[in-house]
N, C-alpha and C positions, 0 to 999 in steps of 0.2 A: 222379487222375494218377498217375502212375507215379514208382517209386524213381531211375529214372533222372537222370528229366528236372529232380528237383527236387533232386536233389545237381550238375546241372549250373549252377541260377539259384544255388544258395549260394554256388558257387567264384568266379561272376561278382559276385555281390555282397562278396563277398571281396577279388576284387581292387580292383573300384570304393574299397572302404571301406581296404585300404590305401593305393590311390594319394593321399585325401581325410589319413588322417593323414601320411602325408609329405612331402604341398603345407603343414599347421598344422606343420607340426614347422620346416619350412625357413621360414616366415612368421615364428616365433617366433625364429630365432637369424641372423635380421635386426631384431627391434624391442631384440635389445641391447645393442646396438651403444652404442659407448663415445666418448667426445672431438666434437673437434669435423670436423663436416661437410666433403668436398673443395672445395678453390675453387668449384669447376664448380658445384656445386649449392648454395652459398650464392647466387652470382650470378645465378643463374635466378633464387632469390626474392623477392629485395635489390630495392628500385625501384633504377631508373637515377637516377644523382646527378649530377647539373647541376651544375659551373662555377655560380656565377656572373660571377667573375671573363673570365672567355674569354669571355665573352657580351657584353662592354661591352667590355673595353680588343681595339684592336687592340696585336697581333707588335711586342715589342717591335726596335726593329732598330739596330744600332750603326750611325756615320757609316760607317763600309767601303758598306755593303750589308748583312751579314752578319747572324743576328738571335747575341739576344744570348743567352747559359743552355741551346747546343743544338745 
């Protein structure tokens, strides 16, 4: 095998290794986050909570025909 071809292959492998190292470093930085996750993430992970009173009782209406508390 020609020496120039060997050098070319080694340079390509070096590029691939650099990309892999950078990717792993980025993953490591993300895993060290501290604190409370954003509401969007917690809402996606948490199961939906149902309000049993909302399903049973109709909305309260005053004598004038408007809703109470809303």
